mmCIF file as Biopython writes it, N, C-alpha, C and O atoms, coordinates in Angstrom:
data_model
#
loop_
_atom_site.group_PDB
_atom_site.id
_atom_site.type_symbol
_atom_site.label_atom_id
_atom_site.label_alt_id
_atom_site.label_comp_id
_atom_site.label_asym_id
_atom_site.label_entity_id
_atom_site.label_seq_id
_atom_site.pdbx_PDB_ins_code
_atom_site.Cartn_x
_atom_site.Cartn_y
_atom_site.Cartn_z
_atom_site.occupancy
_atom_site.B_iso_or_equiv
_atom_site.auth_seq_id
_atom_site.auth_asym_id
_atom_site.pdbx_PDB_model_num
ATOM 1   N N  . UNK A ? 1  ? -26.376 -4.293  9.285   1.0 0.0 1  A 1 
ATOM 2   C CA . UNK A ? 1  ? -25.477 -4.048  8.345   1.0 0.0 1  A 1 
ATOM 3   C C  . UNK A ? 1  ? -26.346 -3.854  6.941   1.0 0.0 1  A 1 
ATOM 4   O O  . UNK A ? 1  ? -27.439 -4.233  6.518   1.0 0.0 1  A 1 
ATOM 5   N N  . UNK A ? 2  ? -25.560 -3.284  6.600   1.0 0.0 2  A 1 
ATOM 6   C CA . UNK A ? 2  ? -26.120 -2.614  4.746   1.0 0.0 2  A 1 
ATOM 7   C C  . UNK A ? 2  ? -24.978 -2.877  3.842   1.0 0.0 2  A 1 
ATOM 8   O O  . UNK A ? 2  ? -23.757 -2.741  3.920   1.0 0.0 2  A 1 
ATOM 9   N N  . UNK A ? 3  ? -26.044 -3.418  2.717   1.0 0.0 3  A 1 
ATOM 10  C CA . UNK A ? 3  ? -24.890 -3.838  1.137   1.0 0.0 3  A 1 
ATOM 11  C C  . UNK A ? 3  ? -24.809 -2.232  0.650   1.0 0.0 3  A 1 
ATOM 12  O O  . UNK A ? 3  ? -25.799 -1.501  0.615   1.0 0.0 3  A 1 
ATOM 13  N N  . UNK A ? 4  ? -23.937 -1.965  0.412   1.0 0.0 4  A 1 
ATOM 14  C CA . UNK A ? 4  ? -24.106 -1.181  -1.045  1.0 0.0 4  A 1 
ATOM 15  C C  . UNK A ? 4  ? -23.414 -1.398  -1.970  1.0 0.0 4  A 1 
ATOM 16  O O  . UNK A ? 4  ? -22.227 -1.691  -1.827  1.0 0.0 4  A 1 
ATOM 17  N N  . UNK A ? 5  ? -24.141 -1.281  -3.415  1.0 0.0 5  A 1 
ATOM 18  C CA . UNK A ? 5  ? -23.460 -1.229  -4.741  1.0 0.0 5  A 1 
ATOM 19  C C  . UNK A ? 5  ? -22.801 -0.352  -5.158  1.0 0.0 5  A 1 
ATOM 20  O O  . UNK A ? 5  ? -23.384 0.732   -5.178  1.0 0.0 5  A 1 
ATOM 21  N N  . UNK A ? 6  ? -21.490 -0.362  -5.621  1.0 0.0 6  A 1 
ATOM 22  C CA . UNK A ? 6  ? -20.679 0.656   -5.952  1.0 0.0 6  A 1 
ATOM 23  C C  . UNK A ? 6  ? -20.107 0.295   -6.974  1.0 0.0 6  A 1 
ATOM 24  O O  . UNK A ? 6  ? -19.588 -0.813  -7.108  1.0 0.0 6  A 1 
ATOM 25  N N  . UNK A ? 7  ? -20.133 1.296   -7.928  1.0 0.0 7  A 1 
ATOM 26  C CA . UNK A ? 7  ? -19.257 1.196   -8.922  1.0 0.0 7  A 1 
ATOM 27  C C  . UNK A ? 7  ? -17.601 1.403   -9.003  1.0 0.0 7  A 1 
ATOM 28  O O  . UNK A ? 7  ? -17.009 2.481   -9.064  1.0 0.0 7  A 1 
ATOM 29  N N  . UNK A ? 8  ? -17.166 0.389   -8.990  1.0 0.0 8  A 1 
ATOM 30  C CA . UNK A ? 8  ? -15.440 0.788   -8.771  1.0 0.0 8  A 1 
ATOM 31  C C  . UNK A ? 8  ? -14.657 1.739   -9.922  1.0 0.0 8  A 1 
ATOM 32  O O  . UNK A ? 8  ? -14.743 1.509   -11.128 1.0 0.0 8  A 1 
ATOM 33  N N  . UNK A ? 9  ? -14.149 2.462   -9.543  1.0 0.0 9  A 1 
ATOM 34  C CA . UNK A ? 9  ? -13.603 3.557   -10.831 1.0 0.0 9  A 1 
ATOM 35  C C  . UNK A ? 9  ? -12.142 3.347   -10.717 1.0 0.0 9  A 1 
ATOM 36  O O  . UNK A ? 9  ? -11.592 3.083   -11.787 1.0 0.0 9  A 1 
ATOM 37  N N  . UNK A ? 10 ? -11.298 3.409   -9.545  1.0 0.0 10 A 1 
ATOM 38  C CA . UNK A ? 10 ? -9.746  2.807   -9.638  1.0 0.0 10 A 1 
ATOM 39  C C  . UNK A ? 10 ? -9.139  2.674   -7.962  1.0 0.0 10 A 1 
ATOM 40  O O  . UNK A ? 10 ? -9.650  2.732   -6.844  1.0 0.0 10 A 1 
ATOM 41  N N  . UNK A ? 11 ? -8.156  2.525   -8.356  1.0 0.0 11 A 1 
ATOM 42  C CA . UNK A ? 11 ? -7.401  2.235   -7.025  1.0 0.0 11 A 1 
ATOM 43  C C  . UNK A ? 11 ? -6.970  3.540   -6.100  1.0 0.0 11 A 1 
ATOM 44  O O  . UNK A ? 11 ? -6.773  4.701   -6.458  1.0 0.0 11 A 1 
ATOM 45  N N  . UNK A ? 12 ? -6.914  3.113   -5.162  1.0 0.0 12 A 1 
ATOM 46  C CA . UNK A ? 12 ? -6.409  4.598   -3.965  1.0 0.0 12 A 1 
ATOM 47  C C  . UNK A ? 12 ? -5.067  4.556   -3.736  1.0 0.0 12 A 1 
ATOM 48  O O  . UNK A ? 12 ? -4.132  5.261   -4.116  1.0 0.0 12 A 1 
ATOM 49  N N  . UNK A ? 13 ? -5.168  3.422   -2.915  1.0 0.0 13 A 1 
ATOM 50  C CA . UNK A ? 13 ? -3.310  2.623   -2.483  1.0 0.0 13 A 1 
ATOM 51  C C  . UNK A ? 13 ? -3.705  1.417   -1.814  1.0 0.0 13 A 1 
ATOM 52  O O  . UNK A ? 13 ? -4.795  1.227   -1.275  1.0 0.0 13 A 1 
ATOM 53  N N  . UNK A ? 14 ? -2.582  0.483   -1.896  1.0 0.0 14 A 1 
ATOM 54  C CA . UNK A ? 14 ? -2.284  -0.610  -1.336  1.0 0.0 14 A 1 
ATOM 55  C C  . UNK A ? 14 ? -1.817  -0.586  0.187   1.0 0.0 14 A 1 
ATOM 56  O O  . UNK A ? 14 ? -0.693  -0.202  0.510   1.0 0.0 14 A 1 
ATOM 57  N N  . UNK A ? 15 ? -2.643  -0.967  0.969   1.0 0.0 15 A 1 
ATOM 58  C CA . UNK A ? 15 ? -2.287  -0.680  2.676   1.0 0.0 15 A 1 
ATOM 59  C C  . UNK A ? 15 ? -1.682  -2.765  2.719   1.0 0.0 15 A 1 
ATOM 60  O O  . UNK A ? 15 ? -1.777  -3.228  3.855   1.0 0.0 15 A 1 
ATOM 61  N N  . UNK A ? 16 ? -1.263  -3.588  1.847   1.0 0.0 16 A 1 
ATOM 62  C CA . UNK A ? 16 ? -0.998  -4.551  2.656   1.0 0.0 16 A 1 
ATOM 63  C C  . UNK A ? 16 ? -1.796  -5.334  2.693   1.0 0.0 16 A 1 
ATOM 64  O O  . UNK A ? 16 ? -1.805  -5.705  1.519   1.0 0.0 16 A 1 
ATOM 65  N N  . UNK A ? 17 ? -2.612  -5.973  3.253   1.0 0.0 17 A 1 
ATOM 66  C CA . UNK A ? 17 ? -3.289  -6.933  3.830   1.0 0.0 17 A 1 
ATOM 67  C C  . UNK A ? 17 ? -4.699  -5.991  3.208   1.0 0.0 17 A 1 
ATOM 68  O O  . UNK A ? 17 ? -5.569  -6.798  2.879   1.0 0.0 17 A 1 
ATOM 69  N N  . UNK A ? 18 ? -5.020  -4.958  3.033   1.0 0.0 18 A 1 
ATOM 70  C CA . UNK A ? 18 ? -6.345  -4.642  2.302   1.0 0.0 18 A 1 
ATOM 71  C C  . UNK A ? 18 ? -5.674  -3.844  1.247   1.0 0.0 18 A 1 
ATOM 72  O O  . UNK A ? 18 ? -4.495  -3.491  1.264   1.0 0.0 18 A 1 
ATOM 73  N N  . UNK A ? 19 ? -6.851  -3.517  0.016   1.0 0.0 19 A 1 
ATOM 74  C CA . UNK A ? 19 ? -6.495  -2.430  -0.961  1.0 0.0 19 A 1 
ATOM 75  C C  . UNK A ? 19 ? -7.759  -1.692  -0.959  1.0 0.0 19 A 1 
ATOM 76  O O  . UNK A ? 19 ? -8.899  -2.158  -0.981  1.0 0.0 19 A 1 
ATOM 77  N N  . UNK A ? 20 ? -7.237  0.009   -0.920  1.0 0.0 20 A 1 
ATOM 78  C CA . UNK A ? 20 ? -8.154  0.718   -0.702  1.0 0.0 20 A 1 
ATOM 79  C C  . UNK A ? 20 ? -8.931  0.921   -2.787  1.0 0.0 20 A 1 
ATOM 80  O O  . UNK A ? 20 ? -8.169  0.862   -3.752  1.0 0.0 20 A 1 
ATOM 81  N N  . UNK A ? 21 ? -10.300 1.115   -2.913  1.0 0.0 21 A 1 
ATOM 82  C CA . UNK A ? 21 ? -10.740 1.689   -4.074  1.0 0.0 21 A 1 
ATOM 83  C C  . UNK A ? 21 ? -11.623 2.638   -3.790  1.0 0.0 21 A 1 
ATOM 84  O O  . UNK A ? 21 ? -12.322 2.800   -2.790  1.0 0.0 21 A 1 
ATOM 85  N N  . UNK A ? 22 ? -11.483 3.475   -5.135  1.0 0.0 22 A 1 
ATOM 86  C CA . UNK A ? 22 ? -12.495 4.662   -5.372  1.0 0.0 22 A 1 
ATOM 87  C C  . UNK A ? 22 ? -13.669 3.827   -6.369  1.0 0.0 22 A 1 
ATOM 88  O O  . UNK A ? 22 ? -13.599 2.966   -7.246  1.0 0.0 22 A 1 
ATOM 89  N N  . UNK A ? 23 ? -14.668 4.532   -5.764  1.0 0.0 23 A 1 
ATOM 90  C CA . UNK A ? 23 ? -16.492 4.394   -6.717  1.0 0.0 23 A 1 
ATOM 91  C C  . UNK A ? 23 ? -17.326 5.189   -6.382  1.0 0.0 23 A 1 
ATOM 92  O O  . UNK A ? 23 ? -17.198 6.280   -5.827  1.0 0.0 23 A 1 
ATOM 93  N N  . UNK A ? 24 ? -18.232 4.636   -6.726  1.0 0.0 24 A 1 
ATOM 94  C CA . UNK A ? 24 ? -19.550 5.538   -6.988  1.0 0.0 24 A 1 
ATOM 95  C C  . UNK A ? 24 ? -20.460 4.873   -6.443  1.0 0.0 24 A 1 
ATOM 96  O O  . UNK A ? 24 ? -20.336 3.654   -6.559  1.0 0.0 24 A 1 
ATOM 97  N N  . UNK A ? 25 ? -21.572 5.340   -5.739  1.0 0.0 25 A 1 
ATOM 98  C CA . UNK A ? 25 ? -22.978 4.889   -4.617  1.0 0.0 25 A 1 
ATOM 99  C C  . UNK A ? 25 ? -23.973 5.122   -6.399  1.0 0.0 25 A 1 
ATOM 100 O O  . UNK A ? 25 ? -23.797 5.733   -7.454  1.0 0.0 25 A 1 
ATOM 101 N N  . UNK A ? 26 ? -25.065 4.139   -5.753  1.0 0.0 26 A 1 
ATOM 102 C CA . UNK A ? 26 ? -26.078 3.968   -6.987  1.0 0.0 26 A 1 
ATOM 103 C C  . UNK A ? 26 ? -26.655 5.824   -6.941  1.0 0.0 26 A 1 
ATOM 104 O O  . UNK A ? 26 ? -27.048 6.258   -8.024  1.0 0.0 26 A 1 
ATOM 105 N N  . UNK A ? 27 ? -26.676 6.657   -5.908  1.0 0.0 27 A 1 
ATOM 106 C CA . UNK A ? 27 ? -26.788 7.857   -5.968  1.0 0.0 27 A 1 
ATOM 107 C C  . UNK A ? 27 ? -25.488 8.845   -6.222  1.0 0.0 27 A 1 
ATOM 108 O O  . UNK A ? 27 ? -25.799 9.891   -5.652  1.0 0.0 27 A 1 
ATOM 109 N N  . UNK A ? 28 ? -24.519 8.966   -6.656  1.0 0.0 28 A 1 
ATOM 110 C CA . UNK A ? 28 ? -23.574 9.020   -7.508  1.0 0.0 28 A 1 
ATOM 111 C C  . UNK A ? 28 ? -22.844 10.055  -6.657  1.0 0.0 28 A 1 
ATOM 112 O O  . UNK A ? 28 ? -22.680 11.232  -6.978  1.0 0.0 28 A 1 
ATOM 113 N N  . UNK A ? 29 ? -22.451 9.508   -5.601  1.0 0.0 29 A 1 
ATOM 114 C CA . UNK A ? 29 ? -21.718 9.668   -4.723  1.0 0.0 29 A 1 
ATOM 115 C C  . UNK A ? 29 ? -20.284 8.919   -4.392  1.0 0.0 29 A 1 
ATOM 116 O O  . UNK A ? 29 ? -20.025 7.718   -4.328  1.0 0.0 29 A 1 
ATOM 117 N N  . UNK A ? 30 ? -19.364 10.207  -4.186  1.0 0.0 30 A 1 
ATOM 118 C CA . UNK A ? 30 ? -17.639 9.293   -4.452  1.0 0.0 30 A 1 
ATOM 119 C C  . UNK A ? 30 ? -17.487 8.706   -3.142  1.0 0.0 30 A 1 
ATOM 120 O O  . UNK A ? 30 ? -17.623 9.366   -2.111  1.0 0.0 30 A 1 
ATOM 121 N N  . UNK A ? 31 ? -17.182 7.363   -3.169  1.0 0.0 31 A 1 
ATOM 122 C CA . UNK A ? 31 ? -16.835 6.726   -1.538  1.0 0.0 31 A 1 
ATOM 123 C C  . UNK A ? 31 ? -15.057 5.929   -1.789  1.0 0.0 31 A 1 
ATOM 124 O O  . UNK A ? 31 ? -14.608 5.661   -2.904  1.0 0.0 31 A 1 
ATOM 125 N N  . UNK A ? 32 ? -14.409 5.716   -0.644  1.0 0.0 32 A 1 
ATOM 126 C CA . UNK A ? 32 ? -13.581 4.979   -0.869  1.0 0.0 32 A 1 
ATOM 127 C C  . UNK A ? 32 ? -13.602 3.708   -0.078  1.0 0.0 32 A 1 
ATOM 128 O O  . UNK A ? 32 ? -13.800 4.134   1.060   1.0 0.0 32 A 1 
ATOM 129 N N  . UNK A ? 33 ? -13.529 2.593   -0.004  1.0 0.0 33 A 1 
ATOM 130 C CA . UNK A ? 33 ? -13.910 1.450   0.342   1.0 0.0 33 A 1 
ATOM 131 C C  . UNK A ? 33 ? -12.401 0.471   0.668   1.0 0.0 33 A 1 
ATOM 132 O O  . UNK A ? 33 ? -11.275 0.576   0.182   1.0 0.0 33 A 1 
ATOM 133 N N  . UNK A ? 34 ? -12.800 -0.208  1.402   1.0 0.0 34 A 1 
ATOM 134 C CA . UNK A ? 34 ? -11.705 -1.503  1.607   1.0 0.0 34 A 1 
ATOM 135 C C  . UNK A ? 34 ? -11.855 -2.375  1.195   1.0 0.0 34 A 1 
ATOM 136 O O  . UNK A ? 34 ? -12.873 -2.904  1.642   1.0 0.0 34 A 1 
ATOM 137 N N  . UNK A ? 35 ? -11.068 -3.266  0.067   1.0 0.0 35 A 1 
ATOM 138 C CA . UNK A ? 35 ? -11.299 -4.712  -0.689  1.0 0.0 35 A 1 
ATOM 139 C C  . UNK A ? 35 ? -10.240 -5.201  0.061   1.0 0.0 35 A 1 
ATOM 140 O O  . UNK A ? 35 ? -9.251  -4.641  0.533   1.0 0.0 35 A 1 
ATOM 141 N N  . UNK A ? 36 ? -10.710 -6.587  0.088   1.0 0.0 36 A 1 
ATOM 142 C CA . UNK A ? 36 ? -9.887  -7.605  0.447   1.0 0.0 36 A 1 
ATOM 143 C C  . UNK A ? 36 ? -8.831  -8.093  -0.541  1.0 0.0 36 A 1 
ATOM 144 O O  . UNK A ? 36 ? -9.131  -8.043  -1.733  1.0 0.0 36 A 1 
ATOM 145 N N  . UNK A ? 37 ? -7.453  -8.626  -0.140  1.0 0.0 37 A 1 
ATOM 146 C CA . UNK A ? 37 ? -6.193  -8.275  -1.013  1.0 0.0 37 A 1 
ATOM 147 C C  . UNK A ? 37 ? -6.699  -9.477  -2.337  1.0 0.0 37 A 1 
ATOM 148 O O  . UNK A ? 37 ? -6.475  -9.172  -3.508  1.0 0.0 37 A 1 
ATOM 149 N N  . UNK A ? 38 ? -7.070  -10.208 -2.150  1.0 0.0 38 A 1 
ATOM 150 C CA . UNK A ? 38 ? -7.360  -11.160 -3.197  1.0 0.0 38 A 1 
ATOM 151 C C  . UNK A ? 38 ? -7.956  -11.035 -4.116  1.0 0.0 38 A 1 
ATOM 152 O O  . UNK A ? 38 ? -7.805  -11.654 -5.169  1.0 0.0 38 A 1 
ATOM 153 N N  . UNK A ? 39 ? -8.936  -10.002 -3.817  1.0 0.0 39 A 1 
ATOM 154 C CA . UNK A ? 39 ? -10.413 -10.127 -4.627  1.0 0.0 39 A 1 
ATOM 155 C C  . UNK A ? 39 ? -10.012 -8.596  -6.151  1.0 0.0 39 A 1 
ATOM 156 O O  . UNK A ? 39 ? -10.342 -8.359  -7.313  1.0 0.0 39 A 1 
ATOM 157 N N  . UNK A ? 40 ? -9.044  -7.929  -4.939  1.0 0.0 40 A 1 
ATOM 158 C CA . UNK A ? 40 ? -8.471  -6.650  -5.848  1.0 0.0 40 A 1 
ATOM 159 C C  . UNK A ? 40 ? -8.322  -6.959  -6.986  1.0 0.0 40 A 1 
ATOM 160 O O  . UNK A ? 40 ? -9.310  -6.703  -7.674  1.0 0.0 40 A 1 
ATOM 161 N N  . UNK A ? 41 ? -7.057  -7.651  -7.784  1.0 0.0 41 A 1 
ATOM 162 C CA . UNK A ? 41 ? -6.560  -7.686  -9.092  1.0 0.0 41 A 1 
ATOM 163 C C  . UNK A ? 41 ? -7.629  -7.870  -9.980  1.0 0.0 41 A 1 
ATOM 164 O O  . UNK A ? 41 ? -7.763  -7.174  -10.987 1.0 0.0 41 A 1 
ATOM 165 N N  . UNK A ? 42 ? -8.355  -8.717  -9.680  1.0 0.0 42 A 1 
ATOM 166 C CA . UNK A ? 42 ? -9.795  -8.889  -10.311 1.0 0.0 42 A 1 
ATOM 167 C C  . UNK A ? 42 ? -10.441 -7.455  -11.045 1.0 0.0 42 A 1 
ATOM 168 O O  . UNK A ? 42 ? -10.582 -6.972  -12.168 1.0 0.0 42 A 1 
ATOM 169 N N  . UNK A ? 43 ? -10.727 -7.130  -9.610  1.0 0.0 43 A 1 
ATOM 170 C CA . UNK A ? 43 ? -11.701 -6.059  -9.709  1.0 0.0 43 A 1 
ATOM 171 C C  . UNK A ? 43 ? -10.879 -5.020  -10.674 1.0 0.0 43 A 1 
ATOM 172 O O  . UNK A ? 43 ? -11.298 -4.669  -11.777 1.0 0.0 43 A 1 
ATOM 173 N N  . UNK A ? 44 ? -9.654  -4.585  -10.096 1.0 0.0 44 A 1 
ATOM 174 C CA . UNK A ? 44 ? -8.751  -3.832  -11.212 1.0 0.0 44 A 1 
ATOM 175 C C  . UNK A ? 44 ? -8.615  -3.582  -12.471 1.0 0.0 44 A 1 
ATOM 176 O O  . UNK A ? 44 ? -8.797  -2.577  -13.158 1.0 0.0 44 A 1 
ATOM 177 N N  . UNK A ? 45 ? -8.053  -5.296  -12.807 1.0 0.0 45 A 1 
ATOM 178 C CA . UNK A ? 45 ? -7.975  -5.431  -14.199 1.0 0.0 45 A 1 
ATOM 179 C C  . UNK A ? 45 ? -9.529  -5.251  -15.034 1.0 0.0 45 A 1 
ATOM 180 O O  . UNK A ? 45 ? -9.654  -4.827  -16.183 1.0 0.0 45 A 1 
ATOM 181 N N  . UNK A ? 46 ? -10.401 -5.600  -14.318 1.0 0.0 46 A 1 
ATOM 182 C CA . UNK A ? 46 ? -11.894 -4.889  -15.384 1.0 0.0 46 A 1 
ATOM 183 C C  . UNK A ? 46 ? -11.759 -3.746  -15.300 1.0 0.0 46 A 1 
ATOM 184 O O  . UNK A ? 46 ? -11.350 -3.286  -16.366 1.0 0.0 46 A 1 
ATOM 185 N N  . UNK A ? 47 ? -11.914 -2.937  -14.462 1.0 0.0 47 A 1 
ATOM 186 C CA . UNK A ? 47 ? -11.230 -1.439  -14.137 1.0 0.0 47 A 1 
ATOM 187 C C  . UNK A ? 47 ? -10.458 -1.034  -15.928 1.0 0.0 47 A 1 
ATOM 188 O O  . UNK A ? 47 ? -10.796 -0.435  -16.949 1.0 0.0 47 A 1 
ATOM 189 N N  . UNK A ? 48 ? -9.532  -1.646  -15.520 1.0 0.0 48 A 1 
ATOM 190 C CA . UNK A ? 48 ? -8.355  -1.458  -16.646 1.0 0.0 48 A 1 
ATOM 191 C C  . UNK A ? 48 ? -9.006  -1.585  -18.385 1.0 0.0 48 A 1 
ATOM 192 O O  . UNK A ? 48 ? -8.691  -0.907  -19.363 1.0 0.0 48 A 1 
ATOM 193 N N  . UNK A ? 49 ? -9.861  -2.561  -18.288 1.0 0.0 49 A 1 
ATOM 194 C CA . UNK A ? 49 ? -10.301 -2.708  -19.322 1.0 0.0 49 A 1 
ATOM 195 C C  . UNK A ? 49 ? -11.404 -2.203  -19.817 1.0 0.0 49 A 1 
ATOM 196 O O  . UNK A ? 49 ? -11.902 -2.706  -20.824 1.0 0.0 49 A 1 
ATOM 197 N N  . UNK A ? 50 ? -12.018 -1.036  -19.140 1.0 0.0 50 A 1 
ATOM 198 C CA . UNK A ? 50 ? -12.973 -0.316  -19.955 1.0 0.0 50 A 1 
ATOM 199 C C  . UNK A ? 50 ? -14.514 -0.737  -19.177 1.0 0.0 50 A 1 
ATOM 200 O O  . UNK A ? 50 ? -15.625 -0.228  -19.329 1.0 0.0 50 A 1 
ATOM 201 N N  . UNK A ? 51 ? -13.986 -2.072  -18.146 1.0 0.0 51 A 1 
ATOM 202 C CA . UNK A ? 51 ? -15.905 -2.264  -17.639 1.0 0.0 51 A 1 
ATOM 203 C C  . UNK A ? 51 ? -15.833 -1.297  -16.469 1.0 0.0 51 A 1 
ATOM 204 O O  . UNK A ? 51 ? -14.920 -0.632  -15.979 1.0 0.0 51 A 1 
ATOM 205 N N  . UNK A ? 52 ? -16.861 -1.425  -16.253 1.0 0.0 52 A 1 
ATOM 206 C CA . UNK A ? 52 ? -17.886 -1.324  -14.614 1.0 0.0 52 A 1 
ATOM 207 C C  . UNK A ? 52 ? -17.449 -1.835  -13.985 1.0 0.0 52 A 1 
ATOM 208 O O  . UNK A ? 52 ? -16.408 -1.798  -14.640 1.0 0.0 52 A 1 
ATOM 209 N N  . UNK A ? 53 ? -17.149 -2.476  -13.055 1.0 0.0 53 A 1 
ATOM 210 C CA . UNK A ? 53 ? -17.121 -3.620  -12.143 1.0 0.0 53 A 1 
ATOM 211 C C  . UNK A ? 53 ? -18.105 -3.148  -11.088 1.0 0.0 53 A 1 
ATOM 212 O O  . UNK A ? 53 ? -18.038 -1.921  -11.153 1.0 0.0 53 A 1 
ATOM 213 N N  . UNK A ? 54 ? -19.014 -3.490  -10.119 1.0 0.0 54 A 1 
ATOM 214 C CA . UNK A ? 54 ? -19.915 -3.373  -9.415  1.0 0.0 54 A 1 
ATOM 215 C C  . UNK A ? 54 ? -19.701 -4.017  -7.896  1.0 0.0 54 A 1 
ATOM 216 O O  . UNK A ? 54 ? -20.415 -5.004  -7.717  1.0 0.0 54 A 1 
ATOM 217 N N  . UNK A ? 55 ? -19.177 -3.792  -7.192  1.0 0.0 55 A 1 
ATOM 218 C CA . UNK A ? 55 ? -18.762 -4.354  -6.033  1.0 0.0 55 A 1 
ATOM 219 C C  . UNK A ? 55 ? -20.128 -4.462  -4.914  1.0 0.0 55 A 1 
ATOM 220 O O  . UNK A ? 55 ? -20.790 -3.444  -5.117  1.0 0.0 55 A 1 
ATOM 221 N N  . UNK A ? 56 ? -20.549 -4.991  -4.223  1.0 0.0 56 A 1 
ATOM 222 C CA . UNK A ? 56 ? -21.691 -4.997  -3.125  1.0 0.0 56 A 1 
ATOM 223 C C  . UNK A ? 56 ? -20.366 -5.066  -1.835  1.0 0.0 56 A 1 
ATOM 224 O O  . UNK A ? 56 ? -19.622 -6.022  -1.615  1.0 0.0 56 A 1 
ATOM 225 N N  . UNK A ? 57 ? -20.389 -3.943  -1.241  1.0 0.0 57 A 1 
ATOM 226 C CA . UNK A ? 57 ? -19.800 -4.016  0.081   1.0 0.0 57 A 1 
ATOM 227 C C  . UNK A ? 57 ? -20.508 -3.557  1.248   1.0 0.0 57 A 1 
ATOM 228 O O  . UNK A ? 57 ? -21.342 -2.652  1.233   1.0 0.0 57 A 1 
ATOM 229 N N  . UNK A ? 58 ? -20.169 -4.170  2.194   1.0 0.0 58 A 1 
ATOM 230 C CA . UNK A ? 58 ? -21.124 -3.945  3.647   1.0 0.0 58 A 1 
ATOM 231 C C  . UNK A ? 58 ? -20.184 -2.347  3.658   1.0 0.0 58 A 1 
ATOM 232 O O  . UNK A ? 58 ? -19.189 -1.788  3.196   1.0 0.0 58 A 1 
ATOM 233 N N  . UNK A ? 59 ? -21.294 -2.178  4.503   1.0 0.0 59 A 1 
ATOM 234 C CA . UNK A ? 59 ? -21.167 -0.568  5.284   1.0 0.0 59 A 1 
ATOM 235 C C  . UNK A ? 59 ? -20.304 -0.133  5.916   1.0 0.0 59 A 1 
ATOM 236 O O  . UNK A ? 59 ? -20.053 1.071   5.966   1.0 0.0 59 A 1 
ATOM 237 N N  . UNK A ? 60 ? -19.535 -1.219  6.661   1.0 0.0 60 A 1 
ATOM 238 C CA . UNK A ? 60 ? -18.505 -1.171  7.671   1.0 0.0 60 A 1 
ATOM 239 C C  . UNK A ? 60 ? -17.009 -1.004  6.861   1.0 0.0 60 A 1 
ATOM 240 O O  . UNK A ? 60 ? -15.982 -0.504  7.321   1.0 0.0 60 A 1 
ATOM 241 N N  . UNK A ? 61 ? -17.200 -1.520  5.663   1.0 0.0 61 A 1 
ATOM 242 C CA . UNK A ? 61 ? -16.082 -1.370  4.889   1.0 0.0 61 A 1 
ATOM 243 C C  . UNK A ? 61 ? -15.897 0.240   4.096   1.0 0.0 61 A 1 
ATOM 244 O O  . UNK A ? 61 ? -14.859 0.608   3.546   1.0 0.0 61 A 1 
ATOM 245 N N  . UNK A ? 62 ? -16.852 0.849   4.176   1.0 0.0 62 A 1 
ATOM 246 C CA . UNK A ? 62 ? -16.557 2.355   3.711   1.0 0.0 62 A 1 
ATOM 247 C C  . UNK A ? 62 ? -15.728 3.010   4.448   1.0 0.0 62 A 1 
ATOM 248 O O  . UNK A ? 62 ? -15.735 3.106   5.675   1.0 0.0 62 A 1 
ATOM 249 N N  . UNK A ? 63 ? -14.932 3.511   3.617   1.0 0.0 63 A 1 
ATOM 250 C CA . UNK A ? 63 ? -13.601 4.743   4.339   1.0 0.0 63 A 1 
ATOM 251 C C  . UNK A ? 63 ? -13.781 6.118   4.483   1.0 0.0 63 A 1 
ATOM 252 O O  . UNK A ? 63 ? -13.413 6.889   5.369   1.0 0.0 63 A 1 
ATOM 253 N N  . UNK A ? 64 ? -14.506 6.315   3.301   1.0 0.0 64 A 1 
ATOM 254 C CA . UNK A ? 64 ? -14.585 8.038   3.306   1.0 0.0 64 A 1 
ATOM 255 C C  . UNK A ? 64 ? -15.752 8.108   1.719   1.0 0.0 64 A 1 
ATOM 256 O O  . UNK A ? 64 ? -16.129 9.193   1.277   1.0 0.0 64 A 1 
#
């Protein structure tokens, strides 16, 4: 299992138990990944505040 560092850029949609977020990989590829519900509010608050939060995401959580 590999871990990717992804700069979170925003919300895609709320799926209930998970939240789908968009982001950029280190090589500037757009990705959508699953995020645990309890982590998403703090990450999205940072994005809204103008920060560029980086998430460490296991490769199996990359949706597209």
